[in-house]
C-alpha positions as CSV (number, residue, x, y, z in Angstrom):
1,X,107.2,-65.9,164.8
2,X,108.2,-69.2,166.8
3,X,109.5,-68.7,170.3
4,X,113.3,-69.0,170.6
5,X,113.5,-71.5,173.5
6,X,117.3,-71.2,173.7
7,X,116.9,-67.4,174.1
8,X,114.2,-67.8,176.8
9,X,116.5,-70.1,178.9
10,X,119.6,-68.0,178.1
11,X,121.7,-70.9,176.7
12,X,123.4,-71.7,173.4
13,X,122.2,-74.3,170.9
14,X,125.2,-76.5,171.9
15,X,124.2,-76.4,175.6
16,X,124.3,-79.8,177.4
17,X,121.3,-81.2,179.2
18,X,122.8,-80.3,182.5
19,X,123.3,-76.7,181.4
20,X,119.7,-76.6,180.2
21,X,118.5,-78.0,183.5
22,X,120.6,-75.5,185.5
23,X,119.3,-72.5,183.5
24,X,115.7,-73.7,184.0
25,X,116.1,-74.0,187.7
26,X,117.6,-70.6,188.0
27,X,114.8,-68.9,185.9
28,X,112.0,-71.0,187.5
29,X,113.1,-69.8,190.9
30,X,113.4,-66.2,189.6
31,X,109.9,-66.1,188.0
32,X,108.0,-68.5,190.3
33,X,104.4,-67.1,190.8
34,X,104.8,-67.6,194.6
35,X,106.9,-64.4,194.5
36,X,103.7,-62.4,193.9
37,X,104.8,-60.7,190.5
38,X,101.3,-60.9,189.0
39,X,100.3,-61.8,185.4
40,X,103.7,-60.7,183.9
41,X,105.7,-63.0,186.2
42,X,103.3,-65.9,185.5
43,X,103.7,-65.4,181.9
44,X,107.5,-65.5,182.1
45,X,107.2,-68.6,184.3
46,X,105.1,-70.4,181.7
47,X,107.5,-69.5,178.9
48,X,110.4,-70.8,180.9
49,X,108.5,-74.1,181.5
50,X,107.5,-74.4,177.9
51,X,111.1,-74.0,176.7
52,X,112.4,-76.5,179.3
53,X,109.7,-79.1,178.3
54,X,111.1,-79.0,174.8
55,X,114.9,-78.6,175.2
56,X,115.0,-81.2,178.1
57,X,113.4,-83.9,175.9
58,X,115.8,-85.4,173.3
59,X,113.2,-86.1,170.7
60,X,111.4,-82.8,171.0
61,X,114.7,-80.9,171.0
62,X,115.8,-82.7,167.8
63,X,112.5,-81.6,166.1
64,X,112.9,-78.1,167.3
65,X,116.5,-77.8,166.1
66,X,115.5,-79.3,162.7
67,X,112.2,-77.7,162.0
68,X,112.1,-74.6,164.3
69,X,109.2,-76.0,166.4
70,X,107.8,-79.1,168.0
71,X,104.6,-80.3,166.3
72,X,101.6,-79.5,168.3
73,X,103.5,-77.5,171.1
74,X,101.5,-74.7,172.5
75,X,102.0,-71.3,170.8
76,X,104.2,-72.7,168.0
77,X,103.6,-71.6,164.3
78,X,104.8,-73.3,161.1
79,X,108.4,-74.4,161.1
80,X,110.7,-73.5,158.3
81,X,111.0,-75.8,155.2
82,X,107.3,-76.7,154.9
83,X,106.1,-73.9,152.6
84,X,103.8,-72.5,155.2
85,X,101.6,-75.7,155.6
86,X,100.0,-75.7,159.0
87,X,100.5,-79.1,160.5
88,X,98.4,-78.0,163.6
89,X,95.4,-79.1,161.5
90,X,96.4,-82.6,162.4
91,X,95.9,-81.9,166.1
92,X,97.7,-83.8,168.7
93,X,100.2,-82.9,171.5
94,X,103.6,-83.6,169.9
95,X,105.3,-85.3,167.1
96,X,104.0,-88.6,168.2
97,X,100.5,-87.7,166.9
98,X,102.1,-86.7,163.6
99,X,103.5,-90.2,163.6
100,X,100.1,-91.6,164.1
101,X,99.0,-90.3,160.8
102,X,101.8,-92.1,158.9
103,X,101.0,-95.2,160.9
104,X,97.4,-95.0,159.6
105,X,98.5,-94.8,156.0
106,X,101.8,-96.7,156.0
107,X,101.6,-99.1,159.0
108,X,104.0,-98.1,161.6
109,X,106.7,-95.6,162.8
110,X,106.4,-92.5,164.9
111,X,104.3,-94.0,167.6
112,X,104.6,-92.0,170.8
113,X,105.5,-93.8,174.0
114,X,102.6,-93.3,176.5
115,X,103.6,-91.7,179.8
116,X,103.1,-93.9,182.8
117,X,100.4,-92.7,185.3
118,X,103.0,-92.3,188.1
119,X,104.9,-89.8,185.9
120,X,101.7,-87.8,185.2
121,X,100.7,-87.6,188.8
122,X,104.2,-86.8,190.2
123,X,104.5,-83.6,192.2
124,X,106.7,-80.6,191.0
125,X,110.3,-80.2,192.2
126,X,110.8,-77.2,194.4
127,X,114.0,-75.0,194.3
128,X,115.2,-72.8,197.1
129,X,118.4,-70.8,197.9
130,X,119.8,-71.2,201.5
131,X,122.5,-69.0,203.0
132,X,125.1,-70.6,205.3
133,X,127.8,-69.1,207.5
134,X,131.4,-69.9,206.5
135,X,131.7,-72.3,209.5
136,X,128.4,-74.0,208.6
137,X,129.6,-74.7,205.2
138,X,132.9,-76.1,206.5
139,X,131.6,-78.3,209.2
140,X,128.1,-79.2,207.9
141,X,125.2,-80.1,210.2
142,X,121.5,-79.9,210.2
143,X,119.2,-76.9,209.7
144,X,115.4,-76.7,209.8
145,X,113.7,-74.5,207.1
146,X,110.1,-73.5,206.5
147,X,108.7,-73.9,202.9
148,X,105.4,-73.4,201.2
149,X,104.5,-76.5,199.3
150,X,101.6,-78.6,198.1
151,X,101.0,-81.3,200.7
152,X,98.6,-84.2,200.8
153,X,95.0,-83.2,201.6
154,X,94.0,-84.5,205.1
155,X,90.3,-84.6,204.3
156,X,90.7,-87.3,201.6
157,X,94.2,-88.6,202.5
158,X,95.6,-87.3,199.3
159,X,93.3,-89.3,197.1
160,X,91.2,-86.4,195.8
161,X,88.0,-88.3,196.7
162,X,86.0,-88.2,199.8
163,X,85.4,-92.0,199.5
164,X,89.1,-92.3,199.1
165,X,88.4,-94.4,195.9
166,X,89.1,-93.9,192.3
167,X,86.8,-94.7,189.4
168,X,87.3,-95.2,185.7
169,X,87.3,-91.8,183.8
170,X,83.9,-91.4,182.1
171,X,85.4,-89.6,179.1
172,X,88.0,-92.2,178.1
173,X,86.5,-95.3,179.7
174,X,89.7,-95.8,181.8
175,X,92.1,-96.0,178.8
176,X,93.7,-92.7,179.3
177,X,93.2,-91.9,175.6
178,X,90.4,-90.5,173.5
179,X,89.8,-90.9,169.7
180,X,88.7,-88.1,167.4
181,X,88.3,-87.7,163.7
182,X,89.8,-84.7,161.8
183,X,89.3,-83.6,158.4
184,X,92.6,-82.8,156.7
185,X,94.0,-82.4,153.2
186,X,94.6,-86.1,153.2
187,X,90.9,-86.8,154.1
188,X,89.4,-87.9,157.4
189,X,92.0,-89.0,159.9
190,X,91.2,-90.9,163.1
191,X,93.6,-89.9,165.9
192,X,94.2,-91.0,169.5
193,X,95.3,-88.4,172.1
194,X,95.6,-88.0,175.8
195,X,92.4,-87.7,177.6
196,X,92.1,-84.1,178.8
197,X,89.8,-85.0,181.7
198,X,92.1,-87.5,183.5
199,X,95.4,-86.4,181.8
200,X,96.1,-89.9,180.6
201,X,95.8,-91.6,184.0
202,X,92.5,-93.3,183.2
203,X,91.1,-92.7,186.7
204,X,89.2,-89.9,188.5
205,X,88.1,-89.4,192.1
206,X,84.9,-91.4,192.7
207,X,83.5,-88.4,194.7
208,X,85.5,-85.1,194.4
209,X,86.9,-83.8,197.7
210,X,85.7,-80.2,198.3
211,X,88.8,-79.3,200.4
212,X,91.3,-80.0,197.6
213,X,88.8,-80.0,194.6
214,X,89.8,-83.4,193.6
215,X,93.6,-82.8,193.3
216,X,94.5,-84.6,196.6
217,X,96.7,-81.7,197.7
218,X,96.5,-78.3,199.4
219,X,99.1,-75.6,199.9
220,X,100.6,-75.4,203.4
221,X,103.8,-74.4,205.2
222,X,106.0,-77.3,206.3
223,X,109.2,-77.6,208.3
224,X,111.9,-79.6,206.6
225,X,115.2,-80.8,208.2
226,X,118.1,-80.4,205.8
227,X,121.4,-82.3,206.4
228,X,124.3,-80.1,205.3
229,X,127.3,-82.1,204.2
230,X,130.6,-81.0,205.7
231,X,132.7,-79.1,203.1
232,X,129.8,-77.9,200.9
233,X,130.8,-74.9,198.7
234,X,129.2,-71.9,197.1
235,X,126.5,-72.7,194.5
236,X,126.5,-76.4,195.2
237,X,123.1,-78.0,195.5
238,X,121.5,-80.3,198.1
239,X,118.8,-82.7,196.9
240,X,116.2,-83.8,199.4
241,X,114.2,-86.7,197.9
242,X,110.4,-86.5,198.2
243,X,110.3,-83.0,199.8
244,X,109.0,-81.3,196.8
245,X,105.3,-80.8,196.1
246,X,103.1,-83.8,196.9
247,X,101.8,-85.7,193.8
248,X,98.3,-85.2,192.4
249,X,95.8,-87.8,193.8
250,X,98.4,-89.8,195.7
251,X,101.2,-89.6,193.1
252,X,104.8,-89.5,194.0
253,X,106.1,-86.3,195.6
254,X,108.6,-84.2,193.7
255,X,112.1,-83.4,195.2
256,X,113.5,-80.4,197.0
257,X,116.6,-78.7,195.5
258,X,118.5,-76.2,197.7
259,X,121.3,-74.1,196.2
260,X,123.9,-73.0,198.8
261,X,125.1,-69.4,199.3
262,X,128.0,-69.1,201.7
263,X,128.7,-65.8,203.6
264,X,132.4,-64.9,203.2
265,X,134.8,-65.0,206.3
266,X,136.8,-62.1,207.5
267,X,139.7,-64.4,208.6
268,X,139.9,-67.1,206.0
269,X,139.8,-67.4,202.2
270,X,138.8,-70.8,200.7
271,X,140.0,-72.5,197.5
272,X,138.4,-75.9,197.1
273,X,139.4,-78.0,200.2
274,X,142.3,-75.5,201.2
275,X,142.1,-72.5,203.5
276,X,144.3,-69.4,203.5
277,X,145.0,-67.1,206.4
278,X,147.3,-64.3,207.3
279,X,149.1,-64.3,210.8
280,X,151.2,-61.7,212.5
281,X,154.5,-62.9,213.8
282,X,156.9,-60.9,216.0
283,X,159.9,-59.6,214.0
284,X,162.3,-61.3,216.5
285,X,160.7,-64.7,215.8
286,X,160.9,-64.3,212.0
287,X,164.6,-63.5,212.4
288,X,165.5,-66.1,215.0
289,X,162.8,-68.7,214.4
290,X,160.5,-70.2,217.0
291,X,157.0,-71.3,217.6
292,X,153.8,-69.3,217.5
293,X,150.3,-70.2,218.5
294,X,147.7,-70.0,215.7
295,X,143.9,-70.4,216.1
296,X,142.4,-72.5,213.4
297,X,138.9,-73.8,212.7
298,X,139.9,-77.1,214.2
299,X,141.4,-75.6,217.4
300,X,144.7,-73.9,218.4
301,X,148.0,-75.3,217.2
302,X,151.6,-74.5,217.5
303,X,153.3,-73.5,214.2
304,X,157.1,-73.6,213.8
305,X,158.6,-70.5,212.2
306,X,161.9,-71.1,210.4
307,X,164.7,-68.6,211.1
308,X,165.1,-65.8,208.6
309,X,161.4,-66.1,207.4
310,X,160.4,-63.1,205.2
311,X,157.2,-61.2,205.2
312,X,154.7,-62.7,202.7
313,X,156.1,-66.2,202.9
314,X,153.5,-69.0,203.1
315,X,153.7,-72.0,205.5
316,X,151.6,-75.1,204.8
317,X,149.8,-77.0,207.6
318,X,148.4,-80.3,206.4
319,X,144.9,-81.5,207.5
320,X,143.7,-78.2,208.9
321,X,141.6,-77.2,205.9
322,X,138.2,-78.2,204.6
323,X,136.8,-81.7,205.2
324,X,136.8,-83.7,201.9
325,X,135.5,-87.2,202.5
326,X,137.9,-89.0,204.9
327,X,140.6,-86.4,204.6
328,X,141.0,-82.6,205.0
329,X,142.6,-80.0,202.8
330,X,145.5,-77.9,204.0
331,X,145.8,-74.5,205.9
332,X,148.1,-72.1,204.3
333,X,149.5,-69.3,206.6
334,X,150.9,-66.1,205.1
335,X,153.4,-64.4,207.3
336,X,152.9,-60.7,208.3
337,X,155.6,-59.2,210.5
338,X,154.3,-57.7,213.7
339,X,156.3,-54.5,214.4
340,X,155.5,-52.9,217.8
341,X,154.4,-49.3,217.6
342,X,156.1,-48.4,220.9
343,X,159.4,-49.4,222.3
344,X,160.8,-49.3,225.8
345,X,164.1,-47.5,226.4
346,X,165.8,-50.9,226.9
347,X,164.3,-52.3,223.7
348,X,165.4,-49.3,221.7
349,X,168.9,-49.4,223.0
350,X,169.2,-53.1,222.1
351,X,167.9,-52.5,218.6
352,X,170.3,-49.6,218.1
353,X,173.1,-51.9,219.2
354,X,172.0,-54.5,216.8
355,X,171.7,-52.0,214.0
356,X,175.3,-50.9,214.7
357,X,176.4,-54.5,214.7
358,X,174.9,-55.2,211.3
359,X,176.4,-51.9,209.9
360,X,179.9,-52.8,211.1
């Protein structure tokens, strides 16, 4: 049976492109082969990638929703509504090749747009999770992390060739496409498809580098400095352009995506740009009013307590919350009355006199 790509990514059929991308990033991180999970983990990773390649492409997703498959996609069987006819006999990589057949007979329509070489050689994106303290998330800053990534081969300067030169692909003659003839129910069909040797680029290393085996990249550890914006919150993502895997044979590098996890604070609770904190105030101050000193993330301040303040009341202090652009959120202080555990004889006598006064 055809794979259910929506089920593989864990999204509904009405999922937006952003939801599909978010689900893919989460699962790709979970099943990435670098975690050392063996063949089963690698299989899961390939399934997630296959599902994302279809659902992230508007045309492929339309085909999949309509026919239950994308024509020529790896592992797909016959889609519903075609009485069991196997379109895989036409060959090709996607619905664009099926369009080539119609173009052969009827002159146009369905022609696939050829991928640009820079897109084919682009390095993969990398996704990581980084934990921050509560204060680091509030104030931001810079952190240095160590990542495993594909980096440009030093032997060949990332070209994949010991001569550092490229030559036209011998299989496709530099066109990036190869032609083949298939026998189908409609007769002999001439088709053009992506060259499997150069992957559509049209070039190959003149003399393959033995260090990187012609790919132009090797896996290494690398330190990357990450700028953390002030006020970043839980599950938000930082994108570092060009810090993903290096491209194949000098292609553009992918990007690095870092999802933030924030350790909770024992003192503060955060809601967007606002902070919440409980402070203890002497019972005489809540009755008579006065000022108390309060420690905040931005330094110590004096807070005015109105007379007859009750336990549980909340006071707002503007601009002492989380940085949000050129402004800051507010700090909300919940009042807790500080009742002394021990009293002196004088204090007890005064309270007794006060109690009598109120009763009278």
